[in-house]
TIKOLPA-554155 format. One record per residue: x, y negated, z of N, C-alpha, C, CB in turn; residue number from 1. Coordinates in nm, 4 decimals. Each point is the difference from the previous one (the first is absolute). Glycine has a CB too. Layout:
N
MARLO; n_X; n_Y; n_Z; ca_X; ca_Y; ca_Z; c_X; c_Y; c_Z; cb_X; cb_Y; cb_Z; seq
MARLO; X; Y; Z; X; Y; Z; X; Y; Z; X; Y; Z; NUM
...
//
This chain:
93
MARLO; n_X; n_Y; n_Z; ca_X; ca_Y; ca_Z; c_X; c_Y; c_Z; cb_X; cb_Y; cb_Z; seq
MARLO; 19.0614; -21.1770; 6.3034; 0.0918; -0.1223; 0.0179; 0.1431; 0.0478; 0.1124; -0.2535; -0.1883; -0.0353; 1
MARLO; 0.3003; 0.3062; -0.0425; 0.1425; 0.0281; 0.0022; 0.1115; -0.0582; -0.0199; -0.0933; 0.1235; -0.0346; 2
MARLO; 0.1620; -0.0791; 0.1269; 0.1388; -0.1078; 0.0514; 0.0879; 0.0978; -0.0446; -0.0578; -0.1495; 0.2323; 3
MARLO; 0.1637; 0.1503; -0.3077; 0.1320; 0.0979; -0.0313; 0.0902; -0.0390; 0.1634; 0.0222; -0.0264; -0.3508; 4
MARLO; 0.0882; 0.1267; 0.3908; 0.0441; -0.0552; 0.1055; 0.1386; 0.0119; -0.1013; -0.1632; 0.0616; 0.2637; 5
MARLO; 0.2452; -0.1791; -0.2577; 0.1510; -0.0094; -0.0747; 0.0548; 0.0082; 0.1050; -0.0008; -0.1343; -0.1940; 6
MARLO; 0.1387; 0.2244; 0.1105; 0.1522; -0.0231; 0.1027; -0.0179; -0.0498; 0.0600; 0.1357; -0.0003; -0.0806; 7
MARLO; -0.1488; -0.1746; 0.0287; 0.0610; -0.1238; 0.0674; -0.1152; 0.0032; 0.1229; 0.1222; -0.1643; -0.2330; 8
MARLO; -0.2518; 0.2069; 0.2157; -0.0781; 0.0109; 0.0933; 0.0452; 0.1310; 0.1475; -0.1759; -0.1039; -0.2368; 9
MARLO; 0.2428; 0.1755; 0.1963; 0.0370; 0.1313; 0.1263; 0.1199; -0.0890; 0.0157; -0.0860; 0.2967; -0.0634; 10
MARLO; 0.1863; -0.3838; -0.0316; 0.1449; -0.0360; 0.0983; -0.0346; -0.1006; 0.1103; 0.1702; 0.0216; -0.2064; 11
MARLO; -0.2908; -0.0860; 0.1659; -0.0059; -0.1629; 0.0982; -0.1446; 0.0959; 0.1467; 0.0255; -0.3180; -0.3108; 12
MARLO; -0.0201; 0.4275; 0.2839; -0.0847; 0.0528; 0.0981; 0.0682; 0.0586; 0.1047; -0.1546; 0.0303; -0.1554; 13
MARLO; 0.2824; 0.0287; 0.0917; 0.1083; 0.1067; 0.0624; 0.1209; -0.1430; 0.1150; -0.0014; 0.2522; -0.3073; 14
MARLO; -0.0297; -0.3550; 0.2591; 0.0981; -0.0735; 0.0718; -0.0626; -0.1360; 0.0811; 0.1742; 0.0952; -0.1888; 15
MARLO; -0.3462; -0.0397; 0.1710; -0.0829; -0.0628; 0.1191; 0.0173; 0.0934; 0.0646; -0.1623; -0.1364; -0.0706; 16
MARLO; 0.1207; 0.2680; 0.0613; 0.0330; 0.1065; 0.1316; 0.0639; 0.0163; 0.0588; -0.0558; 0.0733; -0.0523; 17
MARLO; 0.2244; -0.0747; -0.0335; 0.1344; -0.0117; 0.0649; -0.0119; -0.1241; 0.1162; 0.1337; 0.0890; -0.2401; 18
MARLO; -0.1621; -0.2030; 0.2257; 0.0083; -0.1284; 0.0884; -0.0814; 0.0474; 0.1250; 0.0122; -0.1939; -0.2011; 19
MARLO; -0.1483; 0.2304; 0.1580; -0.0741; -0.0076; 0.1199; 0.0180; 0.1296; 0.0747; -0.1638; -0.1591; -0.1022; 20
MARLO; 0.2566; 0.2423; 0.0524; 0.0632; 0.1120; 0.1120; 0.0985; -0.0514; 0.0701; -0.0367; 0.1813; -0.1276; 21
MARLO; 0.1152; -0.2361; 0.0439; 0.1158; -0.0427; 0.0418; -0.0623; -0.1228; 0.1224; 0.1612; 0.0672; -0.2633; 22
MARLO; -0.2374; -0.1185; 0.2707; -0.0742; -0.1070; 0.0889; -0.0391; 0.1094; 0.1197; -0.1133; -0.1979; -0.2056; 23
MARLO; 0.0379; 0.2754; 0.1729; -0.0027; 0.0710; 0.1305; 0.0620; 0.1391; 0.0761; -0.1712; -0.1255; -0.0711; 24
MARLO; 0.2701; 0.1255; -0.0032; 0.0703; 0.0609; 0.0505; 0.1480; -0.1478; 0.0997; -0.1092; 0.2651; -0.2381; 25
MARLO; 0.0792; -0.3360; 0.2492; 0.0785; -0.0936; 0.0638; -0.0517; -0.0719; 0.0990; 0.0968; -0.0070; -0.1775; 26
MARLO; -0.2627; 0.0688; 0.1563; -0.0483; -0.0443; 0.1062; 0.0034; 0.1207; 0.1315; -0.1413; -0.1721; -0.1753; 27
MARLO; 0.1659; 0.2765; 0.1461; -0.0102; 0.1566; 0.0746; 0.1313; 0.0103; 0.0601; -0.1578; 0.1337; -0.1704; 28
MARLO; 0.2670; -0.1972; 0.1012; 0.1364; 0.0595; 0.0237; 0.0591; -0.0087; 0.1788; 0.0497; -0.0869; -0.2894; 29
MARLO; -0.0112; 0.2163; 0.3226; 0.0653; 0.0195; 0.1095; 0.0726; -0.2046; -0.0060; 0.0551; 0.3749; -0.0147; 30
MARLO; -0.0208; -0.3940; 0.1532; 0.1284; -0.1254; 0.0314; 0.1196; 0.1111; -0.0539; -0.0922; -0.1803; 0.2714; 31
MARLO; 0.2159; 0.1314; -0.3180; 0.0872; 0.0609; -0.0588; 0.1438; 0.0311; 0.1220; -0.1181; -0.1247; -0.2565; 32
MARLO; 0.0431; -0.0022; 0.3859; 0.1307; -0.0001; 0.1417; 0.0049; 0.1555; 0.0292; -0.0616; -0.2578; 0.1540; 33
MARLO; 0.1762; 0.2820; -0.1130; -0.0046; 0.1330; 0.0856; 0.0839; -0.0157; 0.1022; -0.0448; 0.1444; -0.1736; 34
MARLO; 0.0176; -0.0824; 0.3077; 0.0303; -0.0386; 0.0559; 0.1389; 0.0892; 0.0562; -0.2386; -0.1241; -0.0079; 35
MARLO; 0.2853; 0.0306; 0.0686; 0.2062; 0.0154; 0.0224; 0.0016; 0.1104; 0.0154; 0.1017; -0.1796; 0.1216; 36
MARLO; -0.1258; 0.2736; -0.0466; 0.0660; 0.1678; -0.0283; -0.0032; 0.0358; -0.0849; -0.0346; 0.0734; 0.1316; 37
MARLO; -0.0506; -0.0930; -0.2001; -0.0087; 0.0931; -0.1254; 0.0818; -0.1003; -0.1397; -0.2800; 0.1406; 0.1048; 38
MARLO; 0.3139; -0.1906; -0.0416; 0.0994; -0.0990; -0.1419; 0.1666; 0.0688; 0.0169; -0.1531; -0.3097; 0.0292; 39
MARLO; 0.1576; 0.3791; 0.0566; 0.1062; 0.1242; 0.0322; 0.0105; 0.0335; -0.0567; -0.0031; 0.0560; 0.1189; 40
MARLO; -0.0995; 0.0607; -0.1653; -0.0404; 0.0773; -0.1306; -0.0162; 0.0168; -0.1053; -0.0326; 0.0057; 0.0915; 41
MARLO; 0.1021; 0.0324; -0.1969; -0.0630; -0.0299; -0.1316; -0.0024; 0.1595; -0.0902; 0.1060; -0.2939; 0.0054; 42
MARLO; -0.1774; 0.2703; -0.0901; -0.0794; 0.0932; -0.1033; 0.1155; 0.0648; -0.0955; -0.2359; -0.1606; -0.0042; 43
MARLO; 0.2306; 0.3119; -0.0483; 0.1466; 0.0356; -0.1006; -0.0241; -0.1288; -0.1637; 0.0110; 0.3726; 0.0899; 44
MARLO; -0.1319; -0.4192; -0.0846; -0.0005; -0.0762; -0.1325; 0.0699; -0.0793; 0.0361; -0.1852; 0.0251; -0.0996; 45
MARLO; 0.1770; -0.0642; 0.2327; 0.0730; -0.1842; 0.0115; 0.1157; 0.0225; 0.0361; -0.1771; -0.1469; 0.0847; 46
MARLO; 0.2616; 0.2555; -0.0408; 0.1327; 0.0595; 0.0038; 0.0473; -0.0161; -0.1059; -0.0339; 0.1416; 0.1365; 47
MARLO; -0.0199; -0.0475; -0.2340; 0.0425; 0.0149; -0.1766; 0.0118; -0.0969; -0.0366; -0.0969; 0.1546; -0.0689; 48
MARLO; 0.0219; -0.2587; 0.0881; 0.0048; -0.1694; -0.0905; 0.1393; -0.0873; 0.0257; -0.2835; -0.0359; 0.0440; 49
MARLO; 0.2361; 0.0330; 0.1272; 0.1411; -0.0647; 0.0561; 0.1410; 0.0489; 0.0029; -0.1541; -0.0683; 0.1209; 50
MARLO; 0.1509; 0.1913; -0.1583; 0.1543; 0.0496; -0.0030; 0.0144; 0.0565; -0.1240; 0.0306; 0.0524; 0.2360; 51
MARLO; -0.1627; -0.0292; -0.3656; 0.0563; 0.0570; -0.1063; -0.0059; 0.1178; 0.0460; 0.1294; -0.1605; -0.0905; 52
MARLO; -0.2238; 0.2705; 0.1658; 0.0738; 0.1115; -0.0338; -0.0662; 0.1070; -0.0258; 0.1481; -0.0773; 0.1096; 53
MARLO; -0.1132; 0.1793; -0.1713; -0.0891; 0.0856; -0.0384; -0.0915; 0.1018; 0.0861; 0.1562; -0.0431; -0.1617; 54
MARLO; -0.2479; 0.0765; 0.1402; -0.1021; 0.0701; 0.1377; 0.0604; 0.1367; 0.0564; -0.2378; -0.0889; -0.1146; 55
MARLO; 0.3355; 0.1626; 0.0914; 0.1296; 0.0732; 0.0670; 0.0793; -0.0531; 0.0279; -0.0159; 0.1334; -0.0789; 56
MARLO; 0.0633; -0.2661; 0.0940; 0.1200; -0.0174; 0.0325; -0.0348; -0.0458; 0.1244; 0.1177; -0.0330; -0.2087; 57
MARLO; -0.2807; -0.0472; 0.1894; -0.0962; -0.0418; 0.1579; 0.0122; 0.0939; 0.0556; -0.1735; -0.1261; -0.0458; 58
MARLO; 0.1357; 0.3070; 0.0002; -0.0383; 0.0503; 0.0673; 0.1441; 0.0758; 0.0534; -0.2577; -0.0198; -0.1033; 59
MARLO; 0.3920; 0.0423; 0.0249; 0.1002; 0.0285; 0.1158; 0.0398; -0.1027; 0.0792; 0.0780; 0.1551; -0.1228; 60
MARLO; -0.0964; -0.2787; 0.1228; 0.0000; -0.0471; 0.1222; -0.0592; 0.0587; 0.1274; 0.0146; -0.1593; -0.1432; 61
MARLO; -0.1487; 0.2029; 0.1106; -0.1043; -0.0273; 0.1373; 0.0723; 0.2255; -0.0176; -0.3484; -0.3156; -0.0206; 62
MARLO; 0.3694; 0.3815; -0.0017; 0.0497; 0.1298; 0.0337; 0.1242; 0.0039; 0.0967; -0.0907; 0.0641; -0.2226; 63
MARLO; 0.1685; -0.1625; 0.1035; 0.1804; -0.0283; 0.0784; 0.0017; -0.1007; 0.1436; 0.1221; -0.0112; -0.2823; 64
MARLO; -0.2565; -0.0188; 0.3171; -0.0224; -0.0486; 0.1360; 0.0833; -0.1543; -0.0467; -0.0055; 0.2700; 0.1929; 65
MARLO; 0.0112; -0.3323; -0.3092; 0.0586; -0.1233; -0.0029; -0.0674; -0.1351; 0.1063; 0.0584; 0.1029; -0.2599; 66
MARLO; -0.2111; -0.0670; 0.1894; -0.1287; -0.0873; 0.0142; -0.0704; 0.0217; 0.1750; -0.0555; 0.0424; -0.3137; 67
MARLO; 0.0185; -0.0719; 0.3798; -0.1561; 0.0236; 0.0463; -0.1508; 0.0073; -0.0992; 0.1280; -0.1287; 0.1932; 68
MARLO; -0.1461; 0.2030; -0.1334; -0.1942; 0.0299; -0.0929; -0.0522; 0.0595; 0.1176; 0.0228; 0.0867; -0.2922; 69
MARLO; -0.1738; -0.1787; 0.1986; -0.1043; 0.1024; 0.1032; -0.1110; 0.0327; -0.1695; -0.0090; -0.1619; 0.3662; 70
MARLO; -0.0579; 0.2817; -0.3599; -0.0817; -0.0065; -0.0727; -0.1450; 0.0064; 0.0826; 0.1766; 0.0872; -0.1771; 71
MARLO; -0.2277; -0.1583; 0.0997; -0.1675; -0.0263; 0.0268; -0.0870; -0.0179; -0.0987; 0.0567; -0.0974; 0.1714; 72
MARLO; -0.1197; 0.2783; -0.1531; -0.1074; -0.0121; -0.1289; 0.0703; 0.0395; -0.1403; -0.1299; -0.2083; 0.1232; 73
MARLO; 0.2202; 0.2955; -0.1289; 0.0320; 0.0065; -0.0619; 0.1473; -0.0677; -0.0429; -0.2349; 0.0628; 0.0129; 74
MARLO; 0.2168; -0.2110; -0.0517; 0.0738; -0.1292; 0.0079; 0.1581; 0.0239; 0.0684; -0.2541; -0.1323; 0.0285; 75
MARLO; 0.3548; 0.1188; -0.0275; 0.0706; -0.0380; 0.0661; 0.0524; -0.1332; -0.0098; 0.0128; 0.2079; 0.0096; 76
MARLO; 0.0303; -0.2541; 0.1253; 0.0481; -0.1307; 0.0442; 0.1391; -0.0283; 0.0076; -0.1855; 0.0030; 0.1115; 77
MARLO; 0.2606; -0.0892; -0.1173; 0.1419; -0.0218; 0.0021; 0.0378; -0.0810; 0.0798; 0.0132; 0.0468; -0.1840; 78
MARLO; 0.1233; -0.0203; 0.3297; -0.0095; -0.1006; 0.0489; 0.0895; -0.1317; -0.0973; -0.0488; 0.1659; 0.2374; 79
MARLO; -0.0047; -0.2162; -0.2419; 0.0719; -0.1809; -0.0923; 0.1109; -0.0238; 0.1064; -0.2549; -0.1703; -0.1094; 80
MARLO; 0.3061; 0.2019; 0.2361; 0.1136; -0.0352; 0.0515; 0.1020; 0.0556; -0.0881; -0.0912; -0.0168; 0.2227; 81
MARLO; 0.0746; 0.1812; -0.2106; 0.0955; 0.0607; -0.0227; 0.0026; -0.0023; -0.1714; -0.0108; 0.1332; 0.2490; 82
MARLO; -0.0704; -0.1481; -0.2963; 0.0120; -0.0316; -0.1757; 0.1202; -0.1107; 0.0352; -0.2981; 0.0271; -0.1396; 83
MARLO; 0.3019; -0.1431; 0.2079; 0.0565; -0.0731; -0.0360; 0.1368; 0.0031; 0.0388; -0.1946; -0.0877; -0.0208; 84
MARLO; 0.2199; 0.1388; 0.1829; 0.1198; 0.0304; 0.0615; 0.0849; 0.0850; -0.1809; -0.1252; 0.0430; 0.3581; 85
MARLO; 0.0448; 0.1207; -0.4239; 0.0256; 0.0914; -0.0650; 0.0887; -0.0994; -0.1181; -0.2226; 0.1891; 0.0830; 86
MARLO; 0.1340; -0.3239; -0.1660; 0.0599; -0.0917; -0.0746; 0.0980; -0.0488; 0.0542; -0.1670; -0.0384; -0.0905; 87
MARLO; 0.1756; -0.0180; 0.1566; 0.1532; -0.0529; 0.0517; 0.0976; 0.0618; 0.0530; -0.0982; -0.1432; 0.0329; 88
MARLO; 0.0785; 0.2497; 0.0171; 0.0775; 0.1169; -0.0144; 0.1055; 0.0021; -0.1351; -0.2103; 0.1154; 0.1290; 89
MARLO; 0.1222; -0.0703; -0.2195; -0.0029; 0.0136; -0.1844; 0.1390; -0.0991; -0.0177; -0.3235; 0.0108; -0.0868; 90
MARLO; 0.2181; -0.1576; 0.0879; 0.1157; -0.1300; -0.0431; 0.1057; -0.0078; 0.0747; -0.1557; -0.1389; -0.0648; 91
MARLO; 0.2021; 0.1735; 0.1815; 0.0766; -0.0095; 0.0473; 0.1366; 0.1159; -0.0148; -0.1981; -0.1397; 0.1090; 92
MARLO; 0.1872; 0.2345; -0.1634; 0.0645; 0.0658; -0.0852; 0.0820; 0.0297; -0.0951; -0.1114; -0.0135; 0.0780; 93
//
């Protein structure tokens, strides 16, 4: 009594497995609330998205001292207030 596994069977199984995994991940996720002081600092990727800049441009802002930054375990964090000020200054020019 052998049953053949069809592509549809595999597809249904993958959907079921995906849903189960999503539920398990939701159960163990850490709350996304961030303590207040940390909200003043954002990662490079978020800076790039907010200001639509290339990685090199963000690096130049850092090197030229236009924004404060911190490097923690290999990740750069930029001061949000400095970025907002930089953006406002550019807007007024």
